[in-house]
N, C-alpha and C positions, 0 to 999 in steps of 0.2 A: 462750554460752547456747543451748541447743537451741530452735529455733523450734517453737511448738506446731503440731500437725498435727490435721486433722479426724479424729475418732475417739479422740483422747486421753482417757483416763479419769483424772480427778484425784481425789485423796483429800483430804478436808477434815477435819482434826482439830477436834473441838468438845469442850465440857465434858461432853457426853452420849454421846460415842462418835465413830466415824468415819462421815462422810457421804461420798457420792460424786456426781460429776457427769461428763457426757461433753461434750466440745467438738464441737458439731454443725455450726455454720455460722460464717462470718465476713462481717460487713457492713462496707461501705466506711467509713461514718461512725462506727459504734458499736463495732466491734471484734469480740471473740470472744463468740459466743452459746453458752451451756452449758445442758444439760438436767439439772437437779438431781433426783435420784431419791428416792423414798420409802425409808425404812428407815435404821437405824443399825446399825453393826457394831462388835464389840469388836476384832476383828483383820481384816486384809485378807482377803477371801475368796480361796480358791485359784483359783476359776474366776470371772473377771471378767464372764462372761456373766450371772452372777447379778445383777450391778450394772446392766448396760446393758438387761436385760430387766425390771427393776423398774418399777413404776408411776412416773409423773412427778409430782414436787412442783410444779415450775414451771420455766420458761425465764427466763433473765436474761442480760444482757451483763455480762461480768466480765473484768478484765484478767489473763487466764491467764498470759501470759508473765511479767509482773512478779511475780505471786503465786508462781509456781514459782521464779523467780530469788531471791526473798527467803525461800524455804522456808516460806511461809505455808501452802501446799498442796503435795502430793507427786504426782508422776507415777506412777500405778499400772500403766499399760500403755496399749496402743492396740488397739481392736477396731473392726470396721466399724460404722458407725451403722446401727441397725435400719432396714429398708426403710420402715416406716411413719413414721419420723422423718427420712427423707432430704430431703423437701421442707421449705421454710422454714415454721415454724409460724405460724398466724394468731394475732396478738397484739392487744392493745388499748393505746391511748394515752390518757392523761388530758389534757384541756384545762387551762388555767390556772384555779386555784381562786380564786374571788372573794375580795377582801380581807375579812377578818373571818370567813371560812368561808362555806359555802353549797354549792350543787349543782354538780357537775362535769360538763362535756360530754365524751362519750367518742367515740373514733374506732377503727375497726378498721384494722389494718395487716398486709399480707401480705409485708412486706420490700421492697416496691416502691411500692405505692400506698396511700393513706389513703382511708377512707370514713367520713364522719361518721354516727353512729347516735344520738347523744344519750344516752338512757337505755339501760341494759343489761338484756337478758333474763336469766333464771336460768342458761341455758347460757353466755352471754357473760361472766357473772361469774366463771366458772371459767377463762377464758382468761388466759394470762400477761400481765403488764403490761410493756410495753416500757420498760426502764429499765436504767441502768448501776449496778451495786452494787460498792462496795468490799468488802474482806474482812471488815471489822467488821460491816457490815450483812448480808452473806451469812451469816456464822456466827450472828449473833443471830437471823435469821429461821429458820434451821434449828433452833436450840436451842429456840425458842419455838413451833415447829410452825406457822409462818406459811404461809398459802396465799393466792393471789390473791383468792379470794372473801371472805377475812377482812380484807383491807386496808381502812384507814379511809376510803379514797376510793371503794371499790367501790360502795357503796349511795348515793352522791351522783351524781345524774344531771342532765341538762340541764333547766333550768326556763325559763319564758318570758322573752325579752329582746326589745328592739326589733328590727324587721326589718333595719334598717341594720346593727345589731351582728351579727346572724346572717350577713349577707352578708359583712361584713368577716372574721368568723371562718372562713367557708367558703373565702374567696378567698386567705387568707394564713396561713402557719404562724407561730405565736408563738415566742418565744425558748425555747431549752432552759433548764430551771430546775434549780438545785441545791438540794436540801432538806438542811438541817443539823439534826441531832437533839440537843437539850439536855434532859436529864432532871433533875428536882428532886423532893425528897421532899415539898415543900409547894407549894401554889398561889402563895404569896407569893414564893418563890424564882423560879418560872417567870415571874411577872408582872414582877419586877424585871429579869430578863434581857430580857424582851420590851421593856420600857420603854427599856432602854439601847440596844437594837438599833434600835428605831423612831426614835430621835433621829437616827440616821444614814440613815434612809430604808429600812431593811430591813423586809420584810413578815414578820410573826411571828404564828402562831396558837398559842394556849395551850389545851390540852385535857388531859383525864385520860390517863395513860399506859396502854398496853394491858395491862401487867402490874403496875400500881400506880404511885403517885406522879403527877407532872405533867410533861407534855411541852411545851417551847417549840420549835415547829417553825419555823425560819427559812428563808426562800426568797430566793434571789438569782439573778441572771444569772451564768453561768459567768465567773469571773475571767479577765482577758485573758491572763495569763501563768502559768506554773507557780509563779513566785515570789509572785505576787499570791494565788494559790490557797493556798499554804503559809502566807502571812501571815494570811489571813482565817481559815484553820483554826486557827492558833495563837491568834488573838484569841478565837475562840469557845470554845476549850478553856479559856483563861485566865479568861474571863468565867464559864463554868460552875463552875469550881473556886473562884472568888472568892465564889460564892454557895452553896457546899457542894453543888453539883450535879455532873453528869457529862456530858461531851461524848461522844456515842455514834456518831459517824461521819456520813457523808453518803450521798446517792444522787442520781443524775441521771436525771430522768424524760425520756424521749424524748417531748416534748409537742408539741401543736399550737400 
């Protein structure tokens, strides 16, 4: 299997056409960072410069090597990363969301250091969210024209908490969180799924889906092993199907 190289342009087949991204950076902990570009194509453009010079949809971490190996995405070619994207992009990280929903604390991240900002300015809402997406989530977000400023967490910012809690949040990083997406046509189905998961101590938020229906958003710490991850994913898929719902993938937020 060819090892991905900086500058690789990957082609992402979707239900609405071909989307493209370029591998721009590699981070020690989070892997391949790609810049997903605006636009959809019926066929691969003859000049890939058209792709790498397109406006940016968002940056995200994505397992490029695995996706290429499994032929989920295709290698379209390799071009130099445009100079204005050569530096690591400023991104934002979401703090842990309070149980039952609520305001989210935000941090800025330059690839090396974090800086806590609390609420987001209008310009900061446009910054990409530091997270790892699998192929299911990446394709869904492209097909639904998702952008960082439309993310459900974007307009949730820090609210008042006790000073001791503030200090604890500032002094230590919280665990990375895996978000699991289960969709249902009715609130009843989402509530039943949430109830089943909460009996095992899983944190679940139930809210209307972005494109209809109801979302049961389960959040867990990363499973300790690949087998444990696969077992939990299979359980969530089975639970969703048993309630006439749909398991729609996961994402890992690089969180504080």
